[in-house]
VOBA-1610 file (N, C-alpha, C; in pm, whole numbers, padded with zeros to 5 digits, always signed):
BEGIN
Met-00948+00256-02140Met-00916+00208-02035Met-01019+00216-01943Gln-01071+00309-01909Gln-01165+00384-01823Gln-01295+00227-01794Ala-01353+00241-01897Ala-01492+00162-01886Ala-01449-00013-01887Asn-01313-00033-01936Asn-01227-00202-01938Asn-01204-00278-01847Ile-01179-00212-01725Ile-01061-00303-01638Ile-01179-00239-01436Leu-01158-00314-01414Leu-01191-00323-01269Leu-01082-00293-01175Gly-01082-00262-01035Gly-00984-00246-00946Gly-00969-00290-00871Ile-00928-00390-00780Ile-00976-00431-00700Ile-00831-00400-00549Ile-00851-00405-00471Ile-00746-00383-00358Ile-00769-00497-00272Asn-00675-00597-00252Asn-00732-00680-00149Asn-00627-00682-00055Leu-00669-00642+00083Leu-00652-00660+00207Leu-00684-00784+00266Ile-00726-00890+00228Ile-00805-00988+00288Ile-00601-01075+00311His-00599-01110+00453His-00482-01144+00523His-00359-01095+00490Ala-00375-01010+00462Ala-00262-00918+00421Ala-00094-00932+00505Pro+00027-00963+00444Pro+00125-00983+00525Pro+00170-00880+00606Asp+00132-00909+00757Asp+00171-00796+00838Asp+00209-00784+00995Glu+00381-00767+00973Glu+00465-00797+01098Glu+00432-00629+01160Met+00386-00555+01160Met+00443-00414+01208Met+00408-00374+01390Gly+00365-00510+01357Gly+00339-00487+01543Gly+00268-00377+01626Ser+00258-00326+01690Ser+00154-00203+01748Ser+00097-00102+01662Leu+00171-00094+01580Leu+00119+00021+01450Leu-00023-00076+01386Thr-00002-00183+01396Thr-00141-00251+01362Thr-00221-00322+01437Ala-00198-00250+01576Ala-00301-00337+01661Ala-00454-00293+01661Asn-00448-00154+01635Asn-00589-00117+01581Asn-00625-00062+01432Arg-00504-00068+01337Arg-00544-00047+01210Arg-00498-00159+01145Cys-00567-00144+00975Cys-00532-00237+00913Cys-00398-00218+00848Leu-00303-00311+00783Leu-00224-00227+00729Leu-00242-00126+00661Ala-00301-00170+00505Ala-00343-00049+00477Ala-00410+00106+00467Ser-00419+00127+00617Ser-00387+00220+00655Ser-00287+00275+00724Val-00173+00250+00744Val-00099+00250+00833Val-00023+00386+00758Pro-00033+00544+00855Pro+00034+00659+00819Pro+00154+00612+00746Phe+00199+00744+00605Phe+00357+00709+00566Phe+00356+00827+00496Gly+00480+00904+00511Gly+00554+00961+00445Gly+00511+01115+00506Gly+00457+01157+00637Gly+00419+01256+00668Gly+00277+01289+00700Gln+00245+01253+00561Gln+00084+01264+00528Gln-00012+01132+00454Tyr+00046+01066+00442Tyr-00029+00977+00331Tyr-00081+00855+00454Arg-00117+00798+00352Arg-00166+00621+00402Arg-00109+00490+00299Leu-00052+00388+00353Leu+00017+00298+00294Leu-00067+00282+00149Ile-00225+00229+00170Ile-00308+00223+00025Ile-00323+00329-00047Asp-00283+00467-00005Asp-00289+00581-00106Asp-00253+00586-00238Phe-00110+00492-00267Phe+00024+00514-00370Phe-00043+00413-00485Val-00113+00287-00409Val-00178+00199-00538Val-00324+00252-00570Leu-00374+00268-00470Leu-00535+00370-00505Leu-00490+00540-00629Ser-00434+00577-00605Ser-00402+00659-00658Ser-00302+00638-00810Ser-00234+00562-00825Ser-00202+00467-00993Ser-00312+00412-01016Met-00416+00367-00994Met-00552+00362-01069Met-00631+00448-01072Ala-00659+00542-01010Ala-00743+00708-01075Ala-00617+00755-01142Asn-00536+00762-01125Asn-00422+00825-01229Asn-00421+00732-01345Ser-00446+00629-01360Ser-00414+00557-01539Ser-00586+00531-01540Gly-00647+00604-01529Gly-00769+00643-01579Gly-00930+00510-01511Ile-00860+00440-01418Ile-00927+00306-01401Ile-01031+00412-01289Thr-01187+00419-01305Thr-01250+00487-01242Thr-01379+00364-01142Lys-01345+00231-01160Lys-01415+00110-01066Lys-01344+00058-00967Val-01321+00103-00885Val-01244+00038-00797Val-01302-00037-00650Gly-01284-00176-00617Gly-01352-00222-00495Gly-01226-00273-00422Val-01232-00249-00279Val-01136-00232-00168Val-01167-00359-00025Phe-01143-00470-00075Phe-01166-00589+00002Phe-01099-00567+00133Ala-01175-00513+00247Ala-01161-00526+00339Ala-01170-00603+00448His-01140-00646+00536His-01121-00793+00629His-01129-00762+00770Thr-00975-00673+00859Thr-01077-00679+01012Thr-00939-00536+01017Lys-01054-00465+01132Lys-00961-00322+01204Lys-01012-00224+01078Tyr-01093-00213+01016Tyr-01106-00095+00938Tyr-01167+00017+00938Arg-01229-00004+01022Arg-01321+00171+01058Arg-01230+00280+01040Gly-01091+00284+01081Gly-01003+00365+00994Gly-00970+00420+00864Leu-00983+00295+00802Leu-00974+00295+00664Leu-01090+00356+00577Met-01211+00295+00633Met-01337+00373+00630Met-01384+00479+00580Asp-01316+00593+00731Asp-01316+00719+00774Asp-01186+00804+00635His-01080+00680+00603His-00973+00794+00539His-01018+00801+00357Leu-01059+00662+00347Leu-01160+00683+00195Leu-01254+00748+00201Asp-01333+00747+00245Asp-01495+00809+00295Asp-01531+00790+00143Ser-01591+00846+00030Ser-01659+00850-00072Ser-01585+00825-00181Gly-01453+00846-00149Gly-01357+00849-00313Gly-01365+00993-00357Lys-01395+01029-00296Lys-01399+01214-00378Lys-01238+01256-00392His-01183+01200-00264His-01047+01298-00267His-00957+01236-00435Trp-00970+01107-00465Trp-00914+01039-00587Trp-00996+01063-00731Asp-01096+01154-00694Asp-01238+01191-00837Asp-01273+01027-00858Leu-01321+00930-00735Leu-01376+00833-00792Leu-01489+00848-00732Glu-01600+00938-00682Glu-01701+00989-00624Glu-01844+00984-00758Gln-01851+00892-00816Gln-01946+00869-00965Gln-02016+00789-00928Pro-02204+00815-00931Pro-02344+00701-00937Pro-02301+00576-01011Glu-02254+00552-01090Glu-02238+00432-01147Glu-02104+00376-01134Ser-02055+00409-01113Ser-01857+00362-01086Ser-01833+00390-00920Gly-01706+00414-00977Gly-01647+00525-00835Gly-01590+00382-00746Leu-01568+00426-00628Leu-01522+00362-00502Leu-01624+00289-00452Ser-01573+00179-00378Ser-01620+00057-00335Ser-01571+00001-00204Ile-01617+00029-00058Ile-01518-00048+00021Ile-01577-00184+00089Ile-01564-00325+00047Ile-01661-00432+00066Ile-01619-00547+00219Pro-01668-00514+00327Pro-01668-00527+00402Pro-01650-00665+00425Pro-01684-00799+00493Pro-01731-00912+00537Pro-01853-00906+00573Asn-01880-01021+00515Asn-02078-00987+00594Asn-02056-01032+00742Ile-02155-01034+00829Ile-02138-00999+01008Ile-02138-01218+00967Met-02212-01296+00895Met-02162-01378+00951Met-02011-01413+00859Glu-01940-01419+00809Glu-01795-01395+00751Glu-01765-01376+00890His-01768-01219+00931His-01686-01210+01021His-01691-01253+01162Ala-01811-01308+01209Ala-01757-01382+01291Ala-01700-01513+01347His-01723-01587+01185His-01696-01738+01183His-01563-01756+01020Glu-01605-01659+00958Glu-01490-01698+00838Glu-01381-01647+00823Thr-01338-01570+00927Thr-01203-01482+00887Thr-01091-01537+00858Asn-01073-01671+00877Asn-00932-01721+00894Asn-00922-01806+00753Arg-01095-01772+00642Arg-01118-01827+00541Arg-01012-01783+00407Gly-00982-01765+00317Gly-00885-01743+00237Gly-00950-01601+00154Asp-00883-01544+00044Asp-00943-01454-00007Asp-01064-01516-00106Leu-01023-01617-00188Leu-01106-01696-00337Leu-01236-01646-00245Tyr-01284-01739-00103Tyr-01383-01714-00078Tyr-01458-01608-00029His-01370-01531+00004His-01476-01343-00003His-01514-01307-00123Phe-01449-01300-00225Phe-01445-01295-00318Phe-01598-01397-00367Tyr-01563-01481-00393Tyr-01676-01583-00453Tyr-01835-01530-00346Glu-01780-01463-00217Glu-01926-01421-00193Glu-01998-01274-00196Asn-01906-01233-00309Asn-01903-01069-00337Asn-01898-01147-00503Gln-01987-01200-00569Gln-01947-01292-00707Gln-01997-01111-00780Asp-02134-01092-00686Asp-02224-00999-00752Asp-02216-00898-00787Tyr-02079-00839-00734Tyr-01991-00687-00719Tyr-01889-00732-00901Phe-01864-00822-00928Phe-01776-00856-01022Phe-01890-00874-01143Lys-01941-00922-01128Lys-02083-00927-01198Lys-02169-00821-01243His-02192-00736-01185His-02323-00612-01225His-02160-00499-01279His-02007-00538-01278His-01983-00418-01355His-01953-00480-01520Ser-01990-00412-01588Ser-01905-00468-01724Ser-01754-00473-01775Cys-01686-00449-01700Cys-01548-00416-01716Cys-01467-00559-01783Glu-01435-00591-01867Glu-01364-00672-01913Glu-01197-00783-01860Tyr-01099-00653-01810Tyr-01050-00697-01732Tyr-01065-00658-01586Val-00993-00737-01487Val-00938-00684-01333Val-00788-00672-01320Leu-00793-00578-01233Leu-00633-00579-01178Leu-00677-00611-01023Ile-00593-00694-00974Ile-00605-00730-00834Ile-00485-00661-00741Thr-00430-00628-00693Thr-00375-00560-00578Thr-00343-00544-00456Arg-00210-00578-00353Arg-00213-00534-00270Arg-00245-00380-00234Gly-00185-00340-00036Gly-00248-00205-00040Gly-00114-00182+00022Tyr-00001-00215+00047Tyr+00105-00213+00099Tyr+00238-00199+00041Met+00213-00207-00119Met+00354-00139-00150Met+00326-00041-00226Ile+00487+00090-00189Ile+00485+00196-00216Ile+00523+00231-00389Cys+00490+00281-00427Cys+00498+00276-00573Cys+00393+00350-00630Asn+00451+00432-00786Asn+00371+00422-00851Asn+00338+00451-01014Val+00267+00322-01035Val+00246+00275-01195Val+00146+00308-01212Asp+00188+00317-01407Asp+00122+00358-01504Asp+00014+00218-01518Tyr-00086+00196-01531Tyr-00118+00039-01579Tyr-00190+00061-01681Lys-00245+00164-01730Lys-00211+00151-01874Lys-00096+00070-01970Pro-00002+00094-01970Pro+00133+00018-02095Pro+00140-00135-02061Val+00086-00099-01872Val+00050-00283-01838Val-00074-00342-01877Leu-00143-00276-01922Leu-00274-00338-01961Leu-00238-00356-02136Ala-00182-00267-02213Ala-00134-00289-02321Ala-00077-00412-02345Ala+00043-00423-02265Ala+00080-00530-02266Ala+00059-00674-02233His-00046-00682-02138His-00103-00806-02120His-00192-00848-02294Gln-00219-00786-02302Gln-00320-00778-02434Gln-00257-00836-02574Ala-00116-00786-02605Ala-00035-00799-02672Ala+00043-00916-02643Ser+00071-00996-02538Ser+00116-01089-02529Ser+00027-01240-02553Gly-00073-01214-02474Gly-00185-01265-02591Gly-00179-01405-02392Ala-00114-01315-02275Ala-00082-01426-02156Ala-00229-01413-02128Asp-00264-01491-01988Asp-00377-01563-01916Asp-00375-01433-01785Ile-00227-01440-01754Ile-00248-01359-01629Ile-00107-01264-01680Thr-00089-01168-01627Thr+00010-01055-01628Thr+00059-01009-01487Val+00168-01015-01425Val+00241-01015-01294Val+00322-00870-01340Ile+00309-00826-01244Ile+00367-00623-01278Ile+00488-00679-01106Cys+00626-00683-01195Cys+00761-00732-01127Cys+00824-00620-01121Lys+00958-00635-01004Lys+01034-00546-00995Lys+01170-00628-01002Gln+01310-00568-01057Gln+01432-00672-01022Gln+01481-00546-00864Ser+01450-00635-00748Ser+01508-00605-00631Ser+01658-00595-00580Asn+01713-00487-00565Asn+01824-00484-00511Asn+01880-00468-00351Asn+01704-00473-00270Asn+01726-00491-00127Asn+01574-00459-00092Leu+01531-00554-00039Leu+01401-00562+00037Leu+01397-00473+00125Met+01477-00444+00212Met+01517-00358+00345Met+01394-00374+00448Gly+01413-00493+00461Gly+01312-00559+00586Gly+01201-00625+00498Gly+01116-00592+00423Gly+00989-00634+00390Gly+01028-00729+00261Lys+00862-00838+00304Lys+00859-00982+00233Lys+00792-00978+00123Ala+00828-01022+00006Ala+00820-01036-00104Ala+00763-01182-00142Arg+00756-01187-00282Arg+00793-01300-00314Arg+00868-01308-00466Lys+00951-01410-00432Lys+01051-01452-00555Lys+00967-01493-00673Val+01038-01488-00806Val+00986-01462-00923Val+01089-01524-01038Lys+01026-01671-01079Lys+01165-01710-01158Lys+01078-01695-01321Thr+01170-01654-01465Thr+01124-01672-01580Thr+01190-01712-01660Asp+01109-01766-01778Asp+01255-01750-01907Asp+01258-01646-01974Ala+01350-01691-02082Ala+01409-01580-02168Ala+01317-01464-02223Gly+01105-01542-02229Gly+01065-01396-02314Gly+01014-01409-02239Gly+01047-01332-02066Gly+00921-01295-01934Gly+00844-01382-01925Arg+00796-01525-01944Arg+00742-01589-01906Arg+00746-01646-01740Ile+00655-01602-01656Ile+00689-01695-01545Ile+00650-01839-01524Thr+00807-01895-01454Thr+00797-02038-01446Thr+00756-02059-01276Ser+00810-01947-01247Ser+00815-01994-01087Ser+00757-01891-00992Ile+00713-01894-00857Ile+00622-01828-00773Ile+00657-01860-00656Ala+00727-01765-00602Ala+00821-01874-00481Ala+00698-01810-00323Pro+00700-01906-00214Pro+00591-01822-00125Pro+00702-01706+00025Met+00601-01581+00055Met+00665-01531+00091Met+00758-01493+00176Ser+00872-01418+00110Ser+00999-01430+00199Ser+01079-01317+00182Gly+01145-01262+00288Gly+01255-01185+00347Gly+01393-01149+00246Glu+01387-01275+00183Glu+01536-01336+00128Glu+01494-01291-00039Ala+01505-01166-00094Ala+01504-01116-00230Ala+01582-01033-00288Asp+01725-00972-00231Asp+01807-00889-00289Asp+01864-01002-00398His+01874-00851-00483His+01924-00915-00676His+01848-00992-00741Asp+01711-00990-00702Asp+01655-01119-00757Asp+01480-01035-00820Leu+01409-01129-00876Leu+01276-01041-00923Leu+01230-01077-00826Ile+01099-00968-00766Ile+01008-00986-00735Ile+00851-00973-00740Ser+00746-01011-00711Ser+00602-01000-00758Ser+00614-00869-00680Met+00551-00759-00731Met+00479-00625-00690Met+00336-00659-00621Glu+00265-00791-00620Glu+00160-00811-00568Glu+00034-00767-00651Met+00032-00765-00829Met-00041-00686-00903Met-00080-00782-01013Tyr-00207-00788-01040Tyr-00208-00957-01114Tyr-00368-00839-01218Ile-00326-00878-01364Ile-00425-00865-01434Ile-00481-00955-01519Met-00602-00947-01539Met-00631-01074-01656Met-00794-01050-01672Arg-00840-01156-01722Arg-00987-01137-01791Arg-01066-01153-01622Lys-01161-01066-01634Lys-01263-01101-01519Lys-01312-01245-01541Glu-01346-01273-01667Glu-01382-01405-01687Glu-01288-01516-01672Leu-01193-01539-01702Leu-01110-01584-01611Leu-01052-01650-01427Phe-01069-01501-01423Phe-01083-01453-01278Phe-01170-01560-01196Leu-01288-01494-01222Leu-01398-01544-01147Leu-01404-01710-01223Asp-01337-01798-01281Asp-01347-01965-01315Asp-01236-01958-01240Leu-01113-01857-01230Leu-01073-01985-01082Leu-01066-01990-00971Val-01195-01859-00928Val-01267-01860-00811Val-01301-01982-00806Asp-01382-02006-00906Asp-01532-02138-00901Asp-01425-02260-00869Thr-01348-02313-00986Thr-01241-02408-00961Thr-01156-02403-00836Ser-01091-02353-00760Ser-01000-02361-00683Ser-01117-02362-00555Leu-01175-02270-00534Leu-01285-02334-00461Leu-01330-02508-00404Ala-01343-02539-00511Ala-01464-02665-00569Ala-01342-02760-00517Gln-01210-02707-00583Gln-01091-02810-00512Gln-01025-02831-00334Gly-01106-02729-00256Gly-01088-02695-00136Gly-00989-02625-00074Gln-00956-02507-00241Gln-00809-02434-00209Gln-00906-02291-00210Asp-00794-02168-00164Asp-00932-02091-00100Asp-00811-01919-00125His-00698-01940-00163His-00633-01813-00185His-00582-01822-00287Leu-00611-01680-00332Leu-00566-01675-00496Leu-00429-01696-00552Val-00303-01675-00454Val-00200-01649-00551Val-00158-01767-00457Glu-00140-01802-00354Glu-00100-01946-00326Glu-00159-02077-00363His-00288-02047-00427His-00317-02183-00479His-00355-02165-00627Ala-00424-02036-00695Ala-00470-02032-00807Ala-00358-01996-00894Ile-00248-01899-00850Ile-00173-01826-00928Ile-00083-01959-00935Met-00036-01949-00816Met+00101-02013-00790Met+00060-02155-00856Gly-00013-02245-00791Gly-00029-02355-00839Gly-00084-02398-01063Gly-00117-02229-01100Gly-00164-02233-01221Gly-00031-02242-01306Val+00061-02217-01234Val+00170-02219-01339Val+00199-02268-01423Asp+00205-02420-01434Asp+00249-02455-01558Asp+00131-02478-01656Gln-00017-02485-01680Gln-00126-02480-01703Gln-00140-02333-01752Leu-00110-02186-01718Leu-00143-02053-01804Leu-00028-02003-01770His-00083-01902-01902His+00053-01835-01925His+00075-01710-01868Ile+00124-01696-01733Ile+00209-01580-01666Ile+00280-01540-01718Gln+00274-01430-01762Gln+00368-01307-01793Gln+00389-01220-01713Ser+00514-01181-01692Ser+00557-01107-01642Ser+00585-00930-01652Tyr+00573-00811-01619Tyr+00592-00695-01680Tyr+00675-00589-01570Met+00791-00558-01657Met+00919-00486-01527Met+00884-00361-01522His+00821-00322-01361His+00808-00213-01361His+00965-00132-01330Glu+00983-00012-01344Glu+01077+00042-01362Glu+01133+00138-01270Gly+01025+00203-01241Gly+01022+00304-01086Gly+01049+00268-00958Cys+01035+00315-00894Cys+01032+00323-00704Cys+00986+00195-00694Leu+01030+00160-00572Leu+00929+00030-00469Leu+01002-00007-00335Gly+00837+00022-00290Gly+00884+00000-00122Gly+00790-00099-00123Val+00873-00198-00059Val+00744-00288-00011Val+00764-00294+00146Val+00607-00271+00258Val+00607-00229+00341Val+00514-00273+00392Asn+00549-00411+00512Asn+00486-00508+00568Asn+00539-00548+00653Thr+00625-00512+00712Thr+00700-00527+00859Thr+00753-00379+00873Leu+00781-00445+01032Leu+00831-00275+01128Leu+00982-00221+01074Ala+01001-00324+01020Ala+01154-00285+00943Ala+01163-00214+00853Ser+01061-00255+00755Ser+01069-00190+00624Ser+00979-00087+00576Tyr+00884-00104+00755Tyr+00825+00041+00729Tyr+00921+00160+00783Tyr+01001+00088+00831Tyr+01078+00291+00907Tyr+01233+00303+00808Glu+01264+00222+00727Glu+01361+00177+00636Glu+01291+00295+00524Asn+01217+00239+00449Asn+01119+00296+00339Asn+01065+00442+00387Ser+01021+00453+00481Ser+01041+00587+00511Ser+01115+00667+00561Met+01214+00656+00619Met+01383+00741+00565Met+01435+00753+00449Gln+01400+00677+00350Gln+01406+00705+00152Gln+01345+00800+00149Leu+01232+00812+00164Leu+01174+01008+00107Leu+01261+01074+00147Leu+01335+01090+00257Leu+01421+01175+00276Leu+01525+01236+00174Arg+01528+01130+00119Arg+01625+01092-00033Arg+01622+01205-00163Pro+01622+01330-00195Pro+01550+01395-00266Pro+01517+01329-00432Gly+01584+01207-00473Gly+01565+01118-00561Gly+01433+01022-00574Ile+01481+01003-00484Ile+01361+00839-00398Ile+01226+00947-00411Arg+01233+01087-00379Arg+01072+01156-00402Arg+01055+01199-00465Arg+01142+01259-00549Arg+01148+01268-00698Arg+01104+01160-00790Gly+01142+01031-00750Gly+01130+00869-00838Gly+00906+00858-00831Leu+00910+00887-00702Leu+00817+00842-00692Leu+00686+00944-00690Phe+00702+01066-00653Phe+00612+01171-00634Phe+00560+01256-00817Ala+00708+01228-00901Ala+00707+01320-01037Ala+00701+01256-01117Gln+00615+01131-01138Gln+00633+01054-01220Gln+00514+01098-01298Gln+00422+00956-01334Gln+00297+00963-01448Gln+00166+01021-01358Gly+00164+01015-01239Gly+00083+01138-01152Gly+00116+01137-01053Ser+00005+01240-00960Ser+00018+01256-00803Ser+00010+01170-00711Ile+00070+01156-00609Ile-00050+01054-00500Ile-00112+01135-00434Ile-00194+01059-00419Ile-00392+01132-00376Ile-00360+01059-00229Thr-00441+01171-00184Thr-00463+01125-00001Thr-00525+01217+00073Lys-00647+01194+00152Lys-00733+01273+00217Lys-00682+01366+00339Leu-00618+01516+00265Leu-00580+01608+00394Leu-00706+01684+00486Asn-00645+01700+00620Asn-00724+01791+00682Asn-00684+01945+00654Asp-00781+02033+00715Asp-00766+02155+00654Asp-00647+02225+00788Glu-00534+02235+00768Glu-00422+02255+00891Glu-00340+02401+00859Pro-00320+02487+00890Pro-00248+02572+00880Pro-00102+02554+00854Pro+00015+02608+00763Pro+00137+02521+00768Pro+00219+02530+00887Ala+00336+02531+00855Ala+00437+02445+00976Ala+00445+02596+01023Arg+00486+02608+01177Arg+00569+02734+01264Arg+00671+02674+01298Tyr+00784+02749+01290Tyr+00877+02733+01301Tyr+00915+02885+01420Val+00928+02813+01507Val+00954+02933+01653Val+01138+02964+01638Glu+01162+03098+01673Glu+01316+03115+01659Glu+01361+03062+01768Gly+01458+03063+01684Gly+01570+02933+01839Gly+01609+02817+01761Ser+01419+02743+01673Ser+01426+02606+01628Ser+01514+02576+01584Arg+01557+02477+01485Arg+01637+02437+01403Arg+01555+02283+01350Ala+01542+02300+01212Ala+01513+02150+01156Ala+01605+02131+00983Ser+01637+01995+00970Ser+01746+02013+00865Ser+01699+01861+00804Asn+01722+01847+00632Asn+01633+01728+00602Asn+01554+01647+00663Ser+01455+01707+00668Ser+01323+01665+00704Ser+01172+01624+00625Ile+01082+01612+00682Ile+00966+01616+00635Ile+00858+01622+00711Ile+00808+01760+00764Ile+00725+01816+00809Ile+00636+01916+00805Ala+00508+01806+00814Ala+00312+01852+00756Ala+00283+01934+00848Asn+00200+02047+00730Asn+00120+02112+00796Asn+00032+02097+00960Gly+00129+02198+01035Gly+00069+02172+01153Gly+00119+02171+01277Cys+00227+02162+01240Cys+00319+02143+01303Cys+00370+02290+01357Ile+00406+02236+01515Ile+00476+02377+01558Ile+00623+02310+01616Ile+00748+02375+01565Ile+00870+02316+01607Ile+00964+02463+01686Glu+00999+02434+01808Glu+01052+02504+01880Glu+01195+02433+01920Gly+01225+02349+01890Gly+01375+02258+01936Gly+01439+02208+01766Thr+01464+02132+01805Thr+01527+02062+01702Thr+01488+01940+01598Val+01466+01945+01501Val+01432+01825+01406Val+01534+01757+01341Ile+01617+01663+01308Ile+01660+01668+01236Ile+01685+01504+01158Asn+01661+01477+01011Asn+01678+01376+00956Asn+01508+01271+01010Ser+01410+01363+00989Ser+01278+01252+01052Ser+01151+01311+00985Ile+01048+01229+00973Ile+00952+01255+00904Ile+00848+01281+01048Leu+00801+01382+01033Leu+00650+01466+01128Leu+00555+01510+01062Phe+00410+01427+01094Phe+00289+01446+01040Phe+00224+01522+01119Glu+00120+01554+01083Glu+00001+01647+01111Glu+00007+01721+01286Gly+00025+01819+01297Gly-00009+01879+01405Gly+00114+01799+01554Val+00206+01801+01497Val+00331+01763+01593Val+00353+01855+01695His+00421+01872+01769His+00492+01985+01838His+00635+01964+01904Val+00726+01999+01834Val+00838+01964+01933Val+00932+02108+01993Arg+00859+02104+02187Arg+00894+02197+02223Arg+01023+02248+02230Lys+01036+02343+02345Lys+01181+02398+02339Lys+01292+02288+02388Gly+01420+02300+02310Gly+01454+02173+02390Gly+01452+02062+02354Ala+01386+02015+02272Ala+01396+01890+02237Ala+01424+01863+02141Val+01482+01763+02127Val+01538+01714+01999Val+01494+01614+01941Val+01434+01552+01789Val+01407+01475+01756Val+01444+01402+01635Arg+01586+01312+01626Arg+01648+01272+01515Arg+01657+01120+01454Asp+01622+01117+01307Asp+01609+00979+01282Asp+01494+00944+01308Ser+01389+00993+01282Ser+01240+00912+01403Ser+01123+00981+01298Ile+01029+00906+01334Ile+00866+00926+01261Ile+00765+00929+01379Val+00751+01066+01382Val+00649+01099+01462Val+00494+01128+01435Met+00400+01060+01438Met+00285+01077+01381Met+00173+01133+01449Cys+00091+01170+01390Cys+00013+01330+01380Cys-00063+01316+01556Asn-00025+01449+01618Asn-00113+01509+01668Asn+00008+01464+01819Ser+00151+01425+01814Ser+00186+01393+01879Ser+00300+01522+02016Val+00360+01496+02088Val+00409+01606+02163Val+00537+01572+02237Ile+00669+01622+02169Ile+00758+01626+02253Ile+00771+01728+02338Asp+00773+01707+02451Asp+00766+01836+02574Asp+00898+01872+02608Asp+00961+02005+02644Asp+01104+02038+02689Asp+01166+01936+02714Glu+01274+01961+02663Glu+01432+01890+02662Glu+01368+01724+02658Gly+01323+01680+02600Gly+01289+01553+02564Gly+01415+01489+02431Phe+01383+01397+02435Phe+01517+01332+02303Phe+01457+01211+02252Val+01473+01232+02089Val+01381+01120+02082Val+01485+01109+01950Asp+01549+00954+01919Asp+01685+00924+01820Asp+01657+00758+01811His+01588+00745+01662His+01564+00639+01581His+01489+00565+01640Val+01323+00619+01663Val+01250+00589+01692Val+01078+00567+01609Ile+00998+00562+01625Ile+00867+00561+01597Ile+00785+00605+01674Leu+00691+00650+01675Leu+00602+00758+01747Leu+00423+00732+01731Asp+00379+00670+01744Asp+00206+00708+01678Asp+00144+00770+01764Lys+00014+00801+01671Lys-00015+00929+01700Lys-00052+00944+01866Glu-00111+01104+01880Glu-00099+01120+01990Glu-00052+01048+02123Val+00109+01050+02090Val+00192+01014+02206Val+00231+01144+02262Arg+00270+01166+02364Arg+00315+01216+02431Arg+00392+01190+02525Leu+00538+01262+02500Leu+00679+01247+02564Leu+00655+01334+02659Ala+00686+01328+02789Ala+00729+01425+02894Ala+00841+01426+02938Ser+00869+01602+02975Ser+00953+01633+02960Ser+01117+01575+03025Ser+01193+01594+02943Ser+01351+01500+02975Ser+01319+01410+02936Lys+01241+01331+02873Lys+01259+01234+02899Lys+01308+01200+02744Arg+01389+01006+02711Arg+01434+01028+02652Arg+01385+00913+02555Tyr+01404+00891+02446Tyr+01405+00746+02353Tyr+01464+00706+02308Ala+01543+00635+02271Ala+01645+00661+02152Ala+01693+00456+02134
//
């Protein structure tokens, strides 16, 4: 599989209702779970599945993403003839063409696809919280004879996220794909992961653009349901769709449940990220912490309950953090109180200040 499939993480026009969390960063680089970024989950799944060639199609606000991904060495993707490539819009695109669809950007970078000899492409988004082994997906795709295979999940609760409903026939062939929606309870949804031959992918790019259509899913795939054999593949593991503020909070809080953590992090491979060299969290005498994820570099003098703290957070004496998410290097000063709040990085909550 290593030499046969090219991984593409498509960040172009990703659905984003994250408010201020994405004011200065792209959706894929939003911190998650105390030490990760959203993109880490799909990127780690690719690396753990033996995919050694990965292209990240960036779009806007990607400076922090480039710093996080670096050369790809943390995912063992720092290799001379393959490895990780971050593909931003060119200067003219960035100035004039950012509103055009992803097919246009793929077309402008056809040389990247043609440079690699891979027979298949795997195209994903960067906001799915999951741990997927792509080897059996590719095997199922080849065995089915399908043109495109879409990884799907039976949804019980999107927790505020937005996804596409999928309908299939008795054999699992997809008969319709709906537009993005937050109403998918007890329905089959697309995980926005598509496997197809590279030759077909490039043909879809050319023919769709020639018809004035420039979106991969909305035009090339959804519009081709009647002409193409599009097969579903059921993902049985955990899934979180994180593209709204509500879904970010709810899926983060799910990590405090041991069963969810085991299902996500103890499956086919570990979730890899770029870590800073921080000392273990320090708990001062008299402090209290329960059912929380507390990253290295934190100092806890007060109380932390049912919360997620990223690196370098300082909860001072008498302060209380409850049911909240506090990002890197933030400080909750003496007697501060935080309840059901998301604090971005480097925020300082003044003494006795309350946010709830």
